[in-house]
C-alpha distance (Angstrom), angle and dihedral (degrees) to the residues before:
residue distance angle dihedral
M1 . . .
R2 3.80 . .
T3 3.78 119.0 .
G4 3.77 133.0 -173.9
S5 3.77 142.8 -179.3
W6 3.78 125.4 -148.3
S7 3.79 134.0 -178.7
F8 3.81 109.0 -135.3
Y9 3.80 92.3 -174.2
H10 3.81 95.6 129.4
L11 3.80 99.8 21.5
G12 3.80 94.7 103.6
W13 3.80 95.0 54.8
D14 3.78 112.0 108.6
N15 3.78 97.9 -127.0
G16 3.77 104.5 123.0
K17 3.79 100.3 -78.0
R18 3.79 112.7 164.8
L19 3.77 108.3 -131.5
D20 3.80 89.7 -175.6
A21 3.81 88.6 63.5
V22 3.82 91.1 46.2
A23 3.82 88.7 51.0
D24 3.80 90.4 53.8
V25 3.80 90.1 56.1
V26 3.80 93.2 44.4
K27 3.80 90.7 54.2
G28 3.81 88.2 65.6
A29 3.81 95.1 74.4
D30 3.79 136.3 54.2
L31 3.80 97.0 -143.9
W32 3.81 130.5 27.0
T33 3.78 133.4 -169.3
L34 3.80 110.9 -152.0
E35 3.78 114.2 -153.3
E36 3.80 131.8 -168.1
V37 3.80 95.1 9.1
M38 3.81 103.7 -176.3
Y39 3.80 98.0 171.9
K40 3.80 121.2 39.9
N41 3.79 89.8 -163.7
A42 3.82 89.8 64.2
V43 3.82 89.6 60.1
T44 3.81 90.0 46.6
Q45 3.80 90.7 51.4
L46 3.78 89.9 49.5
E47 3.80 90.0 51.2
H48 3.81 89.2 55.2
E49 3.82 90.0 51.5
L50 3.80 89.3 53.8
E51 3.83 94.5 52.4
């Protein structure tokens, strides 16, 4: 099993972040711990990228 931890502190800021690229990294692990999530909608958008 591969695990990972990622700070999403600035993920929700609208400054050109590529959620498709983030999704590619996230696909590399079975279980993730998300830290410092400031914007729930950023996690929701990432979920849509993973579908």
